[in-house]
N, C-alpha and C positions, 0 to 999 in steps of 0.2 A: 420469497414467500408472499402469497396474496392473503392479506388480512381481511377477515370478515367479521368485524365486531357486531355485537347484538344491536347496537344503536345505529347501525348502518355506516357507510363510508363517511370519512371526515368531511364536513361541509365547508363551503367558502364563506367569507364574511357576508356576501350578498344573499345567501340562501339560508343561513343557519337559523334565523328567527322563525322560519316557516317549517322547520324540521321537528314537528311534534311526533312523539312515538305513540301511535294508537293501536298497539298490539292488543287484540281482543282478550287474550289470556291474561295479560297484565292488568288491563282495565277491569276484568271480571274479578281478579284477585283483590284489587283495591276496593271494589264495590262490596265484596264479601267482608273484607276487613272493616269497612265502614258500618255495614250492617251489624256485625258483631259488637263493635264499639258502642253503637247506639242502643243495642239490646242489653248488653251486659254491664254497662258502666253508667255513672251519673256524676254530676258535679265536676270537681276538678279532674277526676279520672277520665271523664268523657272529654273534657277540654284537651287533656294531654293526648288521648288516643286520636282524636280528630286532627290535632296539630301534627302528630307523628305521620298520619296519612297524607296530610298536605305536603310535608317535607318529602315523603317518599314519591309523591306525584311530581314535585319539582325535580327530584333526582332522575326519575325513570321515564316521565312522560313529557316534560317540558323540553325545549331545545337544548338544555344543558346536557341531556343524554347524547344528542348528536355531536355537540361540541366536544364532549369527552373522547370521542373517536378521533378528533383532530389534534387536540392539545392535551398533553399529559398534565399540564397545570389545571385544566378543567376537570380531568379525572380526579385530581387531588382534591379539588373543591367538592366533587361528587362524594368521594370517600369520607372526607371530613364531615360533611353534612350527615352522612349515614351513621358514622360511629359516635359523633360528638353532639348531634342534635336529635336525629330520629331515635337513636337507641335510648338516650335518657328519657325522652318523652314516652316511649313504650314502657320502659321500666316504671315510670311514674304512674302510668295509666293502668298498670297491672301489678298492684302491690303484692298479690298472692303468688307471684312467680317464685318457685323454689330455687334456692341458690346454694352452691357449695361454698367451700372456703374462699374468702376474698383473695388470698394469695394465689390460689389456683386460677381464679377468674382473671386476675390482673396479668398473670403470666400468659394465659391463653389468648387474651386480647392482643397483647404485644406480639406474641409469636405469630399469630394468624395475620396481623397487619403487616409485619415485616416480611413474612413468607410470600404474601401475594404481591409485594412490591419487588421481589426478586425478578430480574428481567425475564428469565425463562418461564416462570409461573404467570407473570403478567402477559407475556406473549401468548401463552396457551389460552388464557381467559379471553383474549381479543381475537381468537381464531376459532372458537368453539362456543356455541351458546350454552351448552351444559356446563362447561368450565366457567363461563361468565357468571351464571347464576350460582354455581358453587362458591365462587369468590364473593359475590354479593351477600349470600345468605350466611356464609361463615363469618364474614366481617360483621354483619348485623347481629348475628346470634351471639357471638362472643362479646360484642359490645353491650348488648342488652344484659347479658349475664353479669358483666363487670358493673354496670350502673345499678342493677338490682342488688348486687352484693354491697355496693357502696351505700345504698339506701338503708340496708339493715345492719351495717357495721358500726362499731363504736367510732366516735369522732377521731381519736388518734389513729386508728387503723385506716379509716377512710382517707384522712389527710395523707398518710404515708402512701397508700395505694394510688391516689390521684397524682402525687408528685412523681411516683415511679412511672405512671402512664405519661405524664408530661415529658419526662426525660426520654422515654422510649420514642415518643413522637418527635421530639426535638432532635435526637441523635440521627434518626432516619432523614429528617429534613436537612440537617447539616451535611450528612454524607452525600445527599443528592446535590446540594448546593455547591460543594467543593470538589466533586468528582470532575475531572478534567475532560471527560468525553461523554457523549450521550450513550445511554445503555438500553433505551427502550425502542426496539426496532419498529414496533407498529407506528411510531410517530416520526420516523426518519423522513418520510416523504409527505407529511401532512401539515407541517408547521410553516413552511415557506409562504404559503398564501396568506398567512396571518402576520407576516413580517417578522417571524422569529426563526432562528436556527433551532434544530433539535436540542442543542445544549442549552440555549437560552430558555427554551420551554421547560426543560428539566430543572434548571436552576430556579425558575419562577415557582415551580412546584415545590422544590425544596424549601424555599423561603416561606411558602404558605404553610407547610408543615412545621417549620422551625419557629415561626412567630405566632400568627393568629390561631393555628390549630393547637399548638402546645399551650397557648394562653387560656384556652377553654378549660383545660384540666387544672391550670393554676388558679383560675377564677373560682372553679368549683371547690378547690382545696381551701382557698381563702374564705369562701362562704361557710363551709363546714367549720373551719377554725373560728370564725367570728361567732357562729352560733354556740360553739363549745365554750369559748371563754367569755362570751357576752354577759351571761348571768353573773359570773364572778366579778367582772369589771363593774357592772352596775351595783352589785352588792357592796363592793369596796368603796364606791363613790357615794353611797347613800349616807345620810347623817346618822350619827350614833343615837 
């Protein structure tokens, strides 16, 4: 099968830094997003919105976009930035987002993330632009839902949901790390020029999910936990 990823064919090390994605529709969408952020927000919310757009530009406009066509490890960095950095920044910048039950948001994020990393679904996304954007928007949408629900949840519920998200990310990473054969066909012929076999590339991606990506959710859980128990600790330590 001839793969036709949205970001173009996988680049070589000599050319990838010049491979910026200047899709006019994408640039227009980011421009509209920036205009809305500047118009509708202020203060910390504006900072969060602008920061989210910068992250989205790194993901979809910078050479990372092209590199993710060559290496599944780069695609993993792309997805982690989307769900664990851009999404919480969007949730922070739009506090009036309506959310449903935290448990449902947690399940939706995990199911969508796992589903798009199934080899068949992933291959579809790298062979069809509509499927590619369906993958990106569903990953981002469920992640924004999750982080917005975290923001409104009680501390115990938020900590529990973040730990569940950490485990879901870590389990997928471990599965990819210890699977004994490569499973992502779009990268079978694109990793050699980078000095990697497809299996090594897949294992690197698994390690990224297993350690730094899962650690984002752990860090968030510890932050929420610290804010929850902090007042009690300080109160207990104060003189009578």
